[in-house]
C-alpha positions as CSV (number, residue, x, y, z in Angstrom):
1,I,11.3,42.5,56.4
2,Y,11.8,41.8,52.7
3,T,9.5,39.4,50.9
4,T,10.3,38.0,47.5
5,I,7.6,36.4,45.5
6,F,8.5,33.9,42.8
7,Q,6.1,33.0,40.1
8,I,6.7,29.5,38.8
9,K,5.8,28.9,35.2
10,P,5.8,25.4,33.9
11,Y,8.1,24.7,31.0
12,I,6.2,23.3,28.1
13,K,8.0,22.0,25.1
14,S,6.0,22.3,21.9
15,L,4.3,19.0,21.1
16,G,4.3,17.5,17.6
17,F,4.9,14.4,15.6
18,E,5.9,13.2,12.2
19,I,4.3,10.2,10.4
20,D,6.9,7.9,8.9
21,A,6.2,4.9,6.7
22,S,7.6,3.3,3.6
23,G,6.2,5.0,0.6
24,I,4.5,7.8,2.4
25,L,3.9,10.9,0.4
26,S,4.5,14.5,1.6
27,D,0.7,15.0,2.2
28,N,0.5,12.0,4.6
29,R,-0.9,9.7,1.9
30,I,0.2,6.1,1.9
31,V,-0.8,3.7,-0.8
32,V,-0.9,0.0,-0.1
33,C,-1.8,-2.9,-2.3
34,E,-5.1,-4.7,-1.6
35,G,-4.4,-7.2,1.2
36,D,-1.2,-5.6,2.3
37,S,-0.4,-3.6,5.4
38,A,1.9,-0.7,6.3
39,I,4.2,-0.2,9.2
40,V,3.7,3.3,10.5
41,T,6.0,5.1,13.0
42,I,4.7,8.1,14.8
43,K,7.9,10.1,15.6
44,V,6.8,12.3,18.6
45,S,8.8,15.4,19.4
46,G,8.4,17.8,22.3
47,G,5.8,17.6,25.0
48,V,6.3,16.4,28.5
49,G,6.6,12.8,29.6
50,S,5.7,9.7,27.7
51,P,3.2,10.4,24.8
52,T,-0.1,8.7,24.3
53,I,-1.1,8.1,20.7
54,V,-4.7,7.7,19.8
55,W,-6.0,6.5,16.4
56,N,-9.5,7.1,15.1
57,P,-10.9,4.8,13.7
58,T,-9.0,2.0,15.4
59,N,-10.1,-0.7,13.0
60,G,-7.1,-2.3,11.3
61,V,-4.5,-0.6,13.6
62,R,-2.3,-2.7,15.8
63,Q,0.4,-1.2,18.1
64,I,3.7,-3.2,18.1
65,S,5.7,-0.7,20.2
66,L,5.3,2.7,21.9
67,Q,5.4,4.6,18.6
68,V,5.2,1.8,15.9
69,F,1.9,0.5,14.5
70,V,0.8,-1.9,11.8
71,V,-2.1,-0.6,9.7
72,K,-4.2,-2.9,7.5
73,S,-7.5,-2.0,6.0
74,D,-9.5,-3.4,3.1
75,I,-10.9,0.0,2.3
76,T,-9.5,3.5,1.6
77,Q,-10.0,5.7,4.7
78,D,-8.6,8.5,6.7
79,Y,-7.1,7.9,10.2
80,A,-7.1,10.8,12.6
81,I,-4.0,10.5,14.8
82,A,-3.8,12.5,18.1
83,V,-0.8,12.6,20.4
84,Y,-1.2,13.7,24.0
85,D,1.5,14.4,26.6
86,I,1.1,14.0,30.4
87,L,0.0,17.6,30.7
88,G,-2.9,17.0,28.3
89,N,-1.3,19.0,25.4
90,K,-2.5,17.7,22.1
91,F,-1.2,17.6,18.5
92,S,-3.2,15.9,15.8
93,D,-2.9,15.1,12.1
94,T,-4.5,12.8,9.5
95,L,-3.1,9.8,7.7
96,H,-4.8,9.2,4.3
97,F,-4.7,5.4,3.9
98,I,-5.3,4.4,0.3
99,V,-5.9,0.8,-0.8
100,S,-5.0,0.1,-4.4
101,P,-7.0,-2.8,-5.9
102,S,-5.2,-5.7,-7.4
103,P,-5.1,-5.7,-11.2
104,N,-7.4,-8.0,-13.1
105,T,-5.5,-10.9,-14.6
106,E,-8.3,-13.1,-16.0
107,I,-7.0,-14.3,-19.4
108,S,-9.5,-14.5,-22.3
109,G,-8.8,-16.8,-25.3
110,P,-9.1,-20.3,-26.5
111,R,-8.4,-23.1,-23.9
112,I,-8.2,-25.9,-26.4
113,V,-5.7,-25.4,-29.3
114,K,-4.1,-27.4,-32.1
115,R,-0.3,-27.7,-32.5
116,N,1.3,-25.2,-34.8
117,T,-1.6,-22.7,-34.6
118,A,-1.4,-19.1,-33.5
119,Q,-4.0,-17.9,-31.0
120,V,-4.7,-14.5,-29.5
121,Y,-5.1,-14.0,-25.7
122,S,-5.8,-11.0,-23.6
123,V,-6.4,-9.6,-20.2
124,E,-8.5,-6.5,-19.4
125,Q,-6.6,-3.4,-20.6
126,Q,-6.0,-1.2,-17.5
127,I,-4.7,2.3,-17.4
128,G,-1.1,2.6,-16.1
129,C,-0.5,-1.1,-16.0
130,T,2.5,-3.1,-17.2
131,Y,2.0,-6.6,-18.5
132,L,4.4,-9.5,-18.6
133,W,3.4,-12.7,-20.4
134,N,5.1,-16.1,-19.9
135,C,4.2,-19.3,-21.9
136,T,5.4,-22.9,-22.0
137,G,4.8,-25.1,-25.0
138,G,4.6,-22.1,-27.3
139,T,6.3,-18.9,-28.5
140,I,5.1,-15.4,-28.0
141,L,4.8,-13.9,-31.6
142,S,3.7,-10.4,-30.6
143,G,2.3,-8.4,-27.7
144,Q,4.8,-9.0,-24.9
145,Y,4.4,-6.1,-22.4
146,T,0.8,-5.3,-23.7
147,H,-2.6,-6.5,-22.6
148,Q,-2.8,-8.8,-25.6
149,V,-0.5,-11.5,-27.0
150,E,-0.3,-13.8,-29.9
151,I,1.0,-17.3,-29.2
152,L,2.2,-20.0,-31.6
153,W,1.6,-23.3,-29.9
154,A,4.1,-26.1,-30.5
155,D,3.6,-28.6,-27.6
156,V,-0.1,-28.5,-26.7
157,S,0.2,-31.5,-24.4
158,N,2.3,-29.5,-21.9
159,S,1.5,-25.9,-22.3
160,S,0.5,-23.0,-20.1
161,L,0.1,-19.2,-20.3
162,V,0.5,-16.8,-17.4
163,C,0.2,-13.0,-17.3
164,A,1.6,-10.8,-14.5
165,V,0.0,-7.3,-14.3
166,I,1.6,-4.4,-12.3
167,N,-0.5,-1.3,-11.8
168,S,0.8,2.3,-11.3
169,N,1.0,1.8,-7.5
170,Q,3.3,-1.2,-8.0
171,C,0.6,-3.7,-7.0
172,E,1.1,-7.0,-8.8
173,A,-1.3,-9.8,-9.6
174,T,-0.6,-13.0,-11.6
175,S,-3.1,-15.1,-13.5
176,G,-3.4,-18.8,-12.8
């Protein structure tokens, strides 16, 4: 009598994932503007069966399909992401979610002006910001693309001044 013994070893594919989102950096940092959200895809590879994706913390995370999530937070925080397969194998990583504050666009300067007078207006000077001024009823004499402009007012009855400020993370805010 011959007896053959077979040892059955389960085949386990290495479990892993990649975090994909618009604007994500190589070190899993994503920067969003204050009030915005990010669509994050967890691209799972390997493992056995359908994966389970767990976020910690869960605040601000909404699942919209098996591996696609909307993340919105008012604060900068780290999210631990763990992926499990049906055998309990686990792979984890961290998403660094950075909220960039909106630039300050409050304009300082005279509100009541006389016709054919030049006035200086400014917003807070902020490092790494770009400024774009727009006025009606007057002409920008100097300072376009800076935090301070000089305006020559012509039509003071129908005039306005607006400044758009874009920070280094491409977050934009407009006065008015």
